[in-house]
N, C-alpha and C positions, 0 to 999 in steps of 0.2 A: 918212216915206215920201215919195218924189217921184213925180209922175205922168208916165208916158210914153205918148204917143199916136202910134200908127203907122197910116198909111193906105196901102192897096194895092188892086189890082184882083183880083177873083175871077171865074172862069167860072161857078161855082155857089156859092150860099150859102143854107143853110137851118138853122133851129133844129130839131135832131133830137130834143131831149128837154127837158122842163120838169118840175121837181118842186118842191113846196112843203112845208115843215115849219115851221109857225108863221110867223115873220117871215123865215125863211130860204128864199131862192129859188135853186135851182141849175139851170143851163142847160147844154146841150151843143150846140155849133154844129159843123156839118160844112161845110168850105170846100174847094172845088177851085180851086187857085191855079196860074197859070202859073209855072214855075220862075223865069223872068226877073223875076217880080213879087214874089217872096218878100222881105219887108222885111229890111233890114240892122239890126243892133243888138239883136236879140232877146236878152234876158238868159238865162243858163243857171242862174240862182239856185236854182230848186227841183229841178234835175236832180241825181240821185244821183251822177252821174259826169260829168266833163268829156269832151268828145269827143277821141278819140285819132286824130290826122290820119294815123297810119301803120297804123291798123287795116285788116284785110283787107276789112271791110265798106265802109269809106270808098273804098278803091281800086276795089272793084267798082261802087259807085254812080257814081263819076267816069267809069268806062268806059262805063256805060250812058248817062249824060248826054252823053258825047262821040259814041258810035257809034249809039245807039238811043234818043234822048230821048223819042220817042213811046211807048216801052215803060216808061218810068220809073214812071208812075202805077200800073201793074199789078205791077211788080216790087218796089215799095217799100211799107213799112208806114205811111209818113207821119210827121207830127209832131204831138205833143199839147202844147197850151199850157194854162196857167191864166192867167186874166185877170180884171180887174174887170168889164168889160162889152164887148159886141160890138154894133156897129151895121152893118147891111148895107142899102144902098140901090141899087135897080136904076138903070141908066143907059140912055140911048137906044141905046147900042151893044149892049145885051143882056147886058152884064156887070154886076157888082155892085161898088160902091165900099164897101170894108170899112174901118171905123174900129175899131181895137183900142186899148183903154185898159188900161194895166197900172200897178200900184203897185210900185215898185222901192225897196228899202231904201237909205238913204244910208249912208255909211261908219260913222257912229256907231250905226247900227241893225243891227249884225252878227247880232243874235239873231233877226232875221226872215229867212225864206226869200224872201219876195216872189213876184211873178209872173214868168212866162217859160216856158221849155221844160221840160216835165216828162218827156217821153220823145221820142226821135227826135233827140237831139243830134248823132249821127253823120250823119244825113240833112241836118240844117241845115248842118253844117260842110261837107259835100260840095257842097251847093248854093251856099253862099257862095264856096267855092273855084272852082267852075265859073264863076260870075258874074265873078269877078275875072280869070279867064283866058279871056276871050271868044275869043281867037285859037285856043284849042284846043277850045272848045265853041261852035261857031258856030250851032247849031240849037236853042238853049235855048228859044226861043219855042214849039217843038213839044212841050216837056216840061211835064207837069202833076204836082203833088204834092197829096196829101190832108193838110189841116190841120184837126185837131179842136181846139176851144177850149172849155174848161170854165170857167164863171163861178159865183160863189157858193161857192167851195171854201174852207174854213177852213184856217188854218195847220196845225192838228193832223191834218188829213186828208191832207195832201200826201205824207207819208212812206208811208202805207198804199197810196195810189194808185200812187206811184212803184214800190213793191215789186211790186205786182201787174202793172204795165204793162211794166216793164223785163225782158223775158224773152228777147228775141232774142240778146242778148249778156249774159252773167251780170254783174250789178252786184255789186261787192265788198260783203260783209256790213258791213264797217266804214263804208262810205259810207252805207248805209241806217241804221245806228246813228247816224251823224252827223245825218241828217235828223230823227231822233227826239230830238235833243239829248242823246244818250247819252254824249258824251265831254266834257261840261262840266267835270267834276272834273279831267280831264287838261288841258284848255285853260287852266284856272285856274292850274295848277301847272307847266305846261311853260315853261321859260325862253324868253324872247323870241328869243334867238339860235338856238333850235332850229327855229323855224317855217319858215325857208326850206328845211329839209331833211325835214320831216315832212308827209305828206299825210293829210288827213282825208276827202278825196273821191277817187274813182277818177280816174286819169289827170291828176292835178295836175302841172303843169310846174314845174321848178326856177326860182327867181328869183335864184339865186346868180350873181354875175358870173363870167365865164370858163367858164361851163357852157353847153353848147348849149341854145338856146332851147326845143327840143322834147324835151329830156331830162327824164324823170320824176324826181320827188324820190326820193332814195335810201332813205327810210324811210317807213313808214306808222304810223298811230296804234297799230296792233297791235304794232309793235316797241316802242312805249312801254309797252304793257301787259306785254309779256314782261319788261321790266326791272323793272317794279313787282312782278310775280309773284315775282321772285328774292328779295325781302326780305319777302314777305307771310306772316308767321307765322299769320295768320288762316286761310289755306288750306294752307300748307306749314309746319306747326309743326316746328321742328327737334328739339324735345324728343320728338316722336312719330316721329322718323326719316322724316318726310315731306319729300321734296326736290322743288324746283321744276323737275324735268326737262322739264316741259311747255313751259317757256320756250325750250327748245332743240328738243324733238321734237314738241310739240303746239301749234304756232302757231294752227292752225284751231280747236282745242278751247278755247283761251283767248278767242278772238274770240267763239265761239258761247256760251260760258258767262259772258260779261262781265256783271257787275252792279256798278254804281258803289259801292254800300254795302259790298261786300266789300273795296274798296280805299281806303276812307275814311281809314284810319290811315296808309297808306304813300304815298298820293298827294302829301302835303306834303313827302315825302322825295325827290321826283323829282330835284331839282337835286343832292342829295347822291349819289344813285345814279349819275348821269351824271358827277359828279366822280370817283367811285370808278373808273368805267370808264376815264376819262382817265389816272388814276394807274396802273392795271394795264397799259394800253398803253404808257405811258412806261417802266415797269419792264421790259416785254418788249423794247422798243426798245433800252434800255440794255444788257440782257443779250445781246441779239443782236449788239451791237457788240463787247462784250468777251469773249463766249463763256463767261461764268461768272456765277453768282449773287453776291449781295452777300456771302455767306459764303465766297466763293472756290471753291465746289464746282463742278466742271465739269458741264456739262449739254449736251443737244442744242441746236444752233443753231435758233431757232424758225422761221426762214424755210425750213429744210430738213425741217420736221415736216409730217405729214399735215394738209391743209387750210390751211396757211399758205404765204405766198410773200413775195417781195421787191417785190411790186406795191404801190404806195401805196394808202391807203384813207382814208376820212373818217368821223368819228364824228358822232353825232346833234347834237352841240353845234357842229359845223362845224370842230372840231379836225382838222387834217390829220396823218396818221400815215404815216411813210415805208415801212411794211411792212403786210402783211395778216395778221391773227391770227384763227384760227378761234374760234368762240364757245365751244367746250369748254375753251379755255384762258383764258377771261375770265369767263363766267357763273358757274361754281362758286365762284370767288373772291368775287364780289359776293354770292352767296347765303350764303356763310359768315358774312358780317357781320350777318346777321339774328340771330345769337346775341347781339349787343350791343344789341338793341332792347328797350326797356322795353315793358310791356304797353300803355301809353298811346300808343306809337308813336315816342317820342323815343329818342335815343342815350344809352347809359349814360355815355359820355364824349364830348367833342368828337371828331368824326369824323377830323380831321387827326391827332389824338393816337393814335387807334385804328389809323389806317393806318400811322403811323410805326413802331408796335410790331409790328403783325400783317401788314401788306401783303407785304413781302418774305418773311416766314416762310411765309405761305400759298402764295405762288407756288412756294417751294421744295418745300412739301408736295405741290403739284399736280404738279410734275415728278417727284417721287419716285413718285407713284402712276402717272403715265404710263409710267414705265420698268419697271413690273411686267409680267410676261409676258402677263397677261390683257388688257392694253390692246391688244396686237397691233399697236401703232404705227398705229392707225387713230383719227382724230379722231372719226368718227361713233360707233364702238363706245365710245370713251372718254366721250363726252358722254352716252351713254344708260345708262351703268353707275351703279347706286346707289353703288358703292364710291367712285367719283370724288367725288361730292358729300359723302358721309359722311366721307371721309378729311379734308377740310378742317374740317368741323364738329368732328370728333374732335381735330384739331390744336389748336383753340381750347380746347375743354373740358379736355383734358389739360394745356394750358398754364396754365389758370386754377386748377388744383388746388394 
């Protein structure tokens, strides 16, 4: 941990609460700070989400700071920080000189949240933006903001406090799970090339070149869970005709029911699952070009099918695909491969060998099922139907007899 010391002026500063439990001392300080004095460089480390500069709340704050800065204190909930310690000394001017000491993790200490903004990230972002654009916010000296600072807060308490405090704009459940270290099994197994595309915190921005700086990452960690669910026989045992339709229809339910131990066997297969997805998309692209399957059988051009288009897309691995393929034409194929998983979690044969034999065959079976009248040419109906998922499992089982 490195120590960060910030000094600034406050109109008022008082210790509002002090509690002791053994050697642990926790304090809460209330500071009333001129907007123009809010220190730069406060870390967002313990905040469950990053500030979204395009959020409606940020735009409203900027308008108040521009047009009615004297009302900002009353209109705004303020900022909450966690810090190591706070010192406030009165000055001859009647104000207080505040010294804030924070511990911030270094790069090698990514397992620590550290100190910084716990709640009010959007307020802080709006204030920093207003300070930088003084020409549009000429009366900032008239604006005040409430800053509360908690000290003596342990790492394992931060997630609970953040969950309780972040109520004005809903924090994504996956971001709160991240604060509780709930995604470590995924972080350990997610290929490095996927990180620029997968968000673990709310409003994380893309770091990929040629992508707009304020554009959000295209996937969240819940999208990773969805792919793990596809091959999870522990939850969706193919022998019991339980199918992982929730990967398509119940994204929220997978997030809420997340338990790392339920995914312990399939998490190490994450790279294999993403490889399968790449192969399926490559097969669809090839068929879209030639208008027929590898067997020569004519089928519908995929870009003309419900939910698909000729718009380019990107996969979680960063692989660029020249077309967009709806999930019901990808997920059931991945899910069918769980038939080839051993009870300990490994593949019965090397995955490339399995794909060479079964990949095109399963995609043919998928199209056969889609062309049935009950599909009604709707990707949504197709993806929700048990028959869609079972047809591919049956294709394998019958082929192995």
